[in-house]
C-alpha positions in Angstrom: 71.5 95.3 104.5 73.0 92.0 105.1 76.5 91.9 106.3 78.4 89.0 107.9 79.5 90.2 111.5 82.8 89.1 113.0 82.4 86.7 115.9 85.8 85.3 116.6 88.4 88.1 117.2 91.3 85.7 118.0 91.7 85.2 114.3 93.3 88.7 114.0 96.2 88.1 116.2 98.3 91.1 117.2 97.0 94.2 115.3 98.9 97.4 114.5 96.6 100.5 114.2 98.7 102.8 112.1 97.9 106.5 112.7 99.3 110.0 112.8 102.1 110.1 110.3 103.6 113.2 108.9 100.9 114.4 106.3 98.8 117.7 106.6 96.0 115.4 107.8 98.0 114.1 110.9 95.6 115.5 113.5 92.5 114.0 111.9 94.3 110.7 111.6 95.1 110.7 115.2 91.4 111.1 116.1 90.4 108.4 113.7 93.2 106.0 114.8 92.3 106.4 118.5 88.6 105.9 117.8 89.5 102.7 115.8 92.0 101.5 118.5 89.2 102.0 121.3 86.7 100.1 119.4 88.9 97.1 118.7 90.1 97.0 122.4 86.4 97.1 123.4 85.9 94.0 121.3 89.0 92.4 122.9 91.2 92.6 119.9 94.9 92.6 120.7 95.3 96.0 119.1 98.2 98.5 119.5 98.3 102.0 118.4 101.3 103.2 116.4 102.0 106.8 115.7 103.8 106.4 112.3 107.3 108.1 112.1 110.7 107.3 110.5 111.1 104.3 112.8 108.0 102.5 111.6 109.9 99.7 109.8 111.9 98.7 112.8 108.9 98.9 115.1 106.8 96.6 112.8 109.6 94.1 112.6 110.4 94.1 116.3 106.8 93.9 117.5 105.6 91.1 115.1 102.2 92.1 114.1 99.8 89.7 112.4 97.9 92.4 110.5 97.6 96.2 110.2 94.7 98.6 110.3 95.6 101.6 108.3 94.1 104.8 109.6 96.6 107.2 108.0 95.1 110.0 105.9 96.9 111.7 103.2 100.5 111.3 101.8 102.7 108.6 103.3 99.8 106.4 104.4 96.9 106.7 102.0 98.9 106.9 98.8 100.3 103.4 98.4 103.6 103.8 100.2 102.5 102.2 103.6 100.6 99.6 101.6 103.8 98.7 99.7 105.8 98.5 102.8 103.3 96.1 104.5 103.1 93.9 101.3 106.9 93.6 101.3 106.7 92.5 104.9 103.8 90.1 104.2 101.5 91.8 106.7 97.9 91.9 105.7 96.4 95.3 105.9 93.0 97.0 105.5 91.8 99.0 102.6 92.8 99.2 98.9 96.0 97.9 97.4 99.1 99.9 96.4 98.0 100.7 92.9 94.5 101.8 93.9 95.7 103.8 96.9 98.1 105.7 94.7 95.5 106.4 92.0 92.7 107.5 94.2 95.1 109.8 96.2 95.8 111.7 92.9 92.6 113.6 92.0 93.9 114.3 88.5 94.7 110.7 87.7 91.2 109.6 89.1 89.4 112.1 86.9 91.4 111.1 83.8 90.4 107.4 84.5 86.8 108.3 85.0 86.7 110.3 81.7 88.3 107.5 79.8 85.4 105.2 81.0 82.7 107.8 80.2 82.1 108.5 83.8 80.8 112.1 84.6 83.3 114.5 86.4 83.5 118.3 86.2 85.6 119.9 83.6 89.0 120.8 84.7 92.4 122.5 83.7 95.8 121.9 85.1 97.4 125.1 86.5 101.2 125.3 86.2 101.6 129.1 85.6 99.8 132.4 85.6 99.1 132.0 82.0 97.4 128.7 82.6 95.1 130.5 85.1 94.0 132.9 82.5 93.4 130.0 80.1 91.4 128.2 82.8 89.2 131.2 83.3 88.5 131.4 79.6 87.8 127.7 79.3 85.8 127.1 82.6 84.4 130.4 83.6 83.5 131.4 87.1 83.2 130.3 89.8 85.9 127.7 90.0 87.3 125.4 92.7 91.0 125.2 92.9 92.5 122.0 94.3 96.0 120.5 95.0 95.6 117.0 93.6 97.5 115.2 96.3 95.8 116.5 99.5 92.6 115.5 101.3 90.4 117.0 103.8 89.9 120.0 101.4 93.4 121.3 102.5 94.8 123.9 100.1 91.4 124.3 98.2 89.7 127.6 97.4 86.5 128.6 95.8 87.4 131.4 93.2 84.4 133.8 92.5 86.4 136.6 90.8 89.4 136.9 88.3 91.5 138.5 91.1 91.1 135.6 93.4 92.5 133.0 90.8 96.3 133.5 91.0 96.4 133.8 94.8 94.3 130.6 95.0 96.6 128.7 92.7 99.7 130.0 94.7 98.0 128.8 97.9 97.4 125.3 96.5 101.0 125.2 95.0 102.4 125.4 98.6 100.9 121.8 99.1 103.2 120.5 96.6 102.3 118.4 93.5 99.9 119.3 90.7 97.1 121.9 91.0 93.9 121.9 89.0 91.1 124.3 88.5 87.7 122.5 88.3 84.3 123.8 87.1 82.1 124.7 89.9 78.9 122.6 90.2 75.9 124.3 91.7 73.9 121.7 93.5 73.9 119.3 96.4 76.8 117.3 97.7 76.5 113.6 98.6 78.8 110.8 99.8 78.5 107.1 99.2 80.3 104.9 101.8 81.6 101.6 100.3 82.0 98.4 102.4 82.8 95.0 101.1 81.2 95.5 97.6 78.0 97.1 99.1 77.0 100.7 99.2 75.9 102.0 102.6 73.0 104.6 102.9 74.0 107.8 101.2 74.6 111.1 103.1 73.6 114.5 101.9 75.9 117.3 103.1 74.8 120.9 103.9 77.1 123.6 104.9 76.9 127.3 105.4 80.4 127.6 104.0 81.3 128.4 100.4 82.0 124.6 100.1 82.6 121.6 102.3 86.0 122.8 103.4 88.2 121.8 106.3 86.5 123.9 108.8 83.0 122.7 107.7 84.3 119.1 108.0 86.0 119.3 111.4 85.3 122.5 113.3 81.9 124.1 112.4 78.9 123.1 114.4 76.4 123.9 111.8 77.3 121.5 109.1 74.3 119.2 108.5 74.6 115.5 107.7 71.2 114.2 106.2 70.8 110.3 106.3 68.6 109.0 104.9 69.5 111.5 102.2 66.0 112.2 100.9 66.4 110.6 97.5 63.9 107.9 96.4 65.0 104.3 96.8 65.3 104.0 93.0 67.4 107.1 92.6 69.7 106.1 95.5 70.3 102.7 93.9 71.0 104.2 90.5 73.6 106.6 92.1 75.0 103.8 94.2 75.7 101.9 90.9 77.6 104.9 89.6 79.5 105.2 92.8 80.5 101.5 92.5 81.7 102.1 89.0 83.7 105.1 90.1 85.3 103.1 93.0 86.0 100.0 90.9 87.5 102.3 88.1 90.6 103.1 90.2 90.9 99.5 91.5 89.6 100.4 95.2 88.4 97.6 97.3 87.4 96.6 100.9 86.0 100.0 102.1 86.1 103.7 101.2 84.0 106.5 100.1 83.0 108.2 96.8 82.0 111.8 96.8 79.8 113.4 94.2 77.6 116.3 93.4 74.0 116.4 92.0 73.6 119.7 89.9 70.3 121.6 89.5 69.2 119.3 86.7 69.8 116.2 88.7 72.9 115.3 86.8 75.6 113.5 89.0 79.2 114.6 88.9 81.9 112.5 90.5 84.3 114.4 92.7 86.8 111.9 94.3 87.5 108.6 95.9 88.8 108.3 99.5 90.5 105.0 100.3 91.0 105.8 104.0 88.1 108.0 105.0 87.7 109.5 108.5 86.9 107.1 111.2 85.9 109.1 114.2 82.4 108.5 115.7 81.2 111.5 113.9 82.7 110.8 110.5 80.7 110.0 107.4 81.3 106.2 106.9 80.4 105.4 110.6 77.3 107.5 110.1 76.3 105.6 107.0 77.1 102.3 108.7 75.0 103.3 111.7 72.0 104.0 109.2 72.6 100.6 107.9 72.3 99.0 111.3 76.0 98.6 111.9 77.6 99.8 115.1 81.0 101.6 115.0 82.6 98.6 116.6 81.1 96.1 114.1 82.2 98.4 111.2 85.8 98.5 112.5 85.8 94.7 113.0 84.3 94.2 109.5 87.0 96.3 107.9 89.7 94.4 109.9 88.3 91.1 108.8 88.7 92.2 105.1 92.5 92.6 105.6 93.0 88.8 105.1 92.9 89.1 101.3 95.7 91.6 101.2 98.6 89.3 102.1 100.8 88.7 99.2 98.7 90.8 96.8 
């Protein structure tokens, strides 16, 4: 894979690494943010970590940053709000713009866009009452996956394998706020495609002993397997990479991110979601894919930061 690497870090000026925040993914964001901050400092970038709180506007104004590296996961940082603030302040920032960030954060809107374009994503129902739970059961069958559409890191998600589990799973997801959906369960293998500057990095196959790739499997379990190279043929991976690019582009995402999908037992791909600010610890999926492509964690971070230039005034 060919990728122009950053040589002159002076071009970046003073950089704010935005992390933490107030979302349910705060702790993961702090881990990601500190890893990014350390990588930038190791490459002599004038980088400063900011744990985002209600004083963020005054801090950004007072400290005069030339660009921002967004490592905020979840609401308040990945959903377009921080991107909008930085655009108003004319501060170039990493990742997707306001509109794409907002769309990708909403799993329901993302699926509706994909369906309008003929892209494959599992059948679903919106859950807004106990009666809608009954209807979802009739329409989709069991098992199901229940999801709050505005959370990441599998927060609030449940696999439902019996009728009695459905309403409690819906109520659990409701506590996260926002819309809740039931999605048809796909039996098969889970993959992720990391996107960087218009290119698809080597895909990763995920294996877990859990019911699904949940929060614990992502961040706490020591038996989750990440297989890269993923075992698919070169032709098949290229074909799926093209689908991932279409899914990424459909919501207007840019710069970098991740597309998650399943391959069912017949080899049919099913798009699951787009992540516009994926995890950035040394053990996260995008750095893992970058390493397979010959890109170190520090080179990856610098590359993402260099792409922030195009965001000013967008």
